[in-house]
N, C-alpha and C positions, 0 to 999 in steps of 0.2 A: 832499342825498339821497345816501346811500351805496349804490350798486348799484341795479339796476332793481327796481321793486316787483313783488310777486307778485299779479297781478290774477286771483284765483281765486274770488271770491265775486260772484255775480250779484245786483245791487241794482236795484230799480225806482226810477227817478227820477220824482217826482211834483211837479206844480205846482198851485197853488190857482187855481181858476176860479170866477167868479160866475155863478150861474144864476138865472133868474127863479123866484120862489117861488109864483107864481100869485095872489098877493094884492097885486101892485104893488111888491113889494120884491125883494130878492135874498138868496140864501144862498150860502155858500162851500162848495165841494166839492173834493176832491183828485182830479186826473186823472193817469193814468199817461202819461208822456212817452217812455218807452223803458227798456230794460234796459242797464245799464252794468256791466262787469266791474271789480271793485274789490279793493283791499287795505284791510282795516279794522284799525286799531291803536287799542286803548283807552288812555285816560289814567287818572288817579286820580279816583275817584268822591267825591261829597259829597252831603249832604242839603240841599234847598232847600225853602222854603215855597211850596206851590201855593195856589190859591184856597181849596180846601176840604180838601186832604190834603197830607201831606208827600211830596215826590217825591225819589227818589234820582236825581241827575243825574250822568251819566258822559260826559265829553268824549271824542270820537273824532277821529282823523285818518283820513279816507277818501281814498285815492288812486285816481284814474281816469285813463284816457287823455285827453290834451289835446284841445281842440276850439276852433275859432275863436270870437272874440267874436260874440255874436248867434246862434250855432248852437243849435238846440233840444237838442242833446246836451251842451251846456255847462251844468253845474249853476250855480245862482245862490243867493245868500243869500235865505232865505224859502221856498225849495223844500225838499224832503225826500227821503230815501231810504227805501225799505221793503224789508224782508227778512222775508217771512212776516208775523207779527204784530208784529215789531220795527219801530220808526220812529226815524229819525235826522234831526233837524231841522238844516238847513245854516245855519250862522252866518256863515261867511266862506269865500271861495275864493281861492286863489293859485296861480300857475303854478310848476311844479317841473321839474327835469331840464333837459337841454340844450334850449334854444330852446322851452321850454314844452311838451315832449312829454307831460307829465303835469300833472294838476291835483290839488292837495291841498285837500280840503274839510274845514274845521273844523266839526264837528257835535256835537250832544249827543243822547243818548238819555235820555228821562225815563220812569221807570216808577214806578207807585204803590208806596210803601214799606209 
């Protein structure tokens, strides 16, 4: 990482939780875990086949402040960031900067094409 990132965009970190559906089963819903300030850097886009539509998939590097393992503010693969109507699915997370003071989240935004 060359220089400190500019953490200027507030993103809501969301995690999937299962709730009872009232019929003996469960349904998954997204629950807000908190707001993290981030730097969002887009990569090159491409088209991918979705179940019923073609999706434009754009990879992103999202940098946030570091957090210890197990902290609720530390993003994990399978969680997502939300910015208004935009959703960024987190694919992988790695430490960055001196002594892990930042985390780089590799994410993708998929939007119907």
